[in-house]
N, C-alpha and C positions, 0 to 999 in steps of 0.2 A: 319523369327525365330516363333518356336511354343511356346505355353505355357508352357510346360514344359520344353524348354530351355531357355528359358526367366526367368523363377522361378528357375532354377539352379545357372546361372548366376548372377539372383540378390543376390543368397545364396552368391555364393562362393564371390562376392561383397561384402557383410556384415561381410564374415569371413575374405576378407585381411585390411579392412575397422581396427575389433577387432584386430587383429596382429599388425599392425602398431601404433595403440594409445597403447597396452601394450608394445610395444618397445619401443617408446618415452617417455613413463612412469617410467617404469624400469630401464631404462639408465637416465631419469632425476632426480626421484625421491627415488628411490630405491627397490626394490623388497618387504621387507616389510612392506613399506609402502600403496603399491596399492593395492587396494578389485577388488574386480569385479566391486563392483557398482560405482568406481572409474574410470573404463575401460569404462564403460557402459556411466557414465557422457561425457567423454570425447568423443564419438561419437554421443551423444545424443541419445541414444536407453536405451530402459529400461533394468535393469537387467538381465530379464525372457529371452530376446532375446540373450544375452550373453551365458545364458546355453542353449539354444538352439543347439550351435556350441560346447559348450566345457562344460566337466562335473564339473571341478573345476577349479581354479588355476595351478596348477602343469599339467593337461592335456592342458592347454591352455600355458603353457611351454615349454612342450613339443613337442608340434604341432610347436611353435615359434623358437624353438632350431632346428629341425628337418631341417625347412624351412630354415635359415639363415645358417647353416651349411653346408645345400647343394649348396646354393647359393654360398659358398665362395669354395666348392669341384670343380663347376663349373667353377669359375675364376680360379684355381689353376692346374684345369687339361690342358687348353691348353700349360701352359708357361711350360710344361715338353718339352724340345726337344727333335727330335727324332734323331739327332747326335749322336754320341760314348761319348760323353763327358760327364760324372755323374758330373761334378763340374760344368759346364755350367748351365747343371740343377739344382742343386741347388741353382747359382745364380738366375736364371729363376723363381725360386719358390719365394725367397727370397721377390724378384723385385714384385711377381706380389700380395706376401699377401701382400704385403705394399699398393701396389695402391686399393685393397679392402678396408683395413682398411681408408684409406683416401675417398675413393668414398661412404663408406656407415659407416660413424662415429657411430649413434648411432645402428647401428645392429653390428659395433666392438666391441661397450659399454656390450650392454645387453650378447654379448657372452662368452666375457674376462674379464671385470669388475662389472660385477652385480654376485654378491654371491645367494647361494642356490636355482641354476638351476638343475632340475634335467633330467634322462633319456639322460644324452650327450654321455655316453661312453660305448654305446653298440657296440659290434665287428663290426656290418655293420653299423654302422649311418657315416653318411659324415663327421661329429667332426674325428672319428678314421680311414678315409678314406681317409681324406685330410692330416692329417697327416702320414700318411701310404705312401704318393707320397716323403714326405720328407725323411722319412727314407728308403725307397726303393733307391732314390737316395745317400742316403750317404752310404747305400751296396756294390752299383754299383761301384760309389769312392773306398773303399776299398778293394775290390774286383780286379779293374784295375790297383792298386800299388797307385791311386790318395793321399788318404788319409792314414793316418798312424793307423793301423789295433788295434781298439778299442771298446767298445762295441757299438753299431749300436741305439740303443733307446737314449743312454746316450747323443751321436754326437748330435743327431736330436736335441734331447730335448735344449742343449745347443746354438745351433743355433738357433730354435723357438723361446725361450729365450731372445736372443740379439734382432732380428728383432720384437720380440714383445714389448719391451721396449722401441725401438726407434717407433711404429706405437702408442704405450698410449702416449707417451707425446707428441707426436705433434695433435693428435685428443684431449686430455685433455688440454694443455696450449696453452695461446694467444700466438701471435709470442713477444709480448711486457713484458710477465711474464718470458719469457727464461734472464737466467743472460747476455748472448749475444743473437742476432737474430739466428735462427735454421739453420744449413749450408744448403744448395743445394744438399750437396752430403751427408748429412747426412745416409739416406738408404743404398746408396750403401759403403760407408766407414763403415758401422756396418754390413753388409753383407762380405766383404773384412775381416775385422778385425775378425769377428767370426772364418771365412773360416780359416787365417791364420796359427791358432795353431794348425791345424788337418792337413795342408800340407804334405804332403813329400818334404822335402826338405827345408821347410821355417825354417826362424828362427823368 
């Protein structure tokens, strides 16, 4: 490996450390309390090093959002089945979404449970593209007559909100803090129950 390649790898490694530390701090301490100096202390670098990679905290947050939502999109994309049943696609997306949240709880907390983020709602952002996978499955299900004809955005938002609630509870509360231990079928029943209200022929 040449000098240039080595330096570039070292630069990417430092950038990754900055993003990982920032994500953990935002999730544990809250956006407002975390400063660039605090992030530098966490990885034992000078604040100047942080500013070599990011212009300011907003720039860092934009990069973190882009990276984390891209990871979510990559996790959801293979979950969309190639067969013709769009309702199965919705189920698979719900399961994959939950699996992502449980596998990467700090990523999920930062993405969905931390206020004051910026730059996450651009039309071409991975976050919008992730939601677009669900919306497209909902639209196909309506067109095929499997779901009642309603506003696709609203239906997709209802389905997302339902599974988000289950994921947020599972990664936020310890099992002993639940009124009763969380059911092993919680995710599956949340997906099914939220779908049931829109399925044609269901009661």
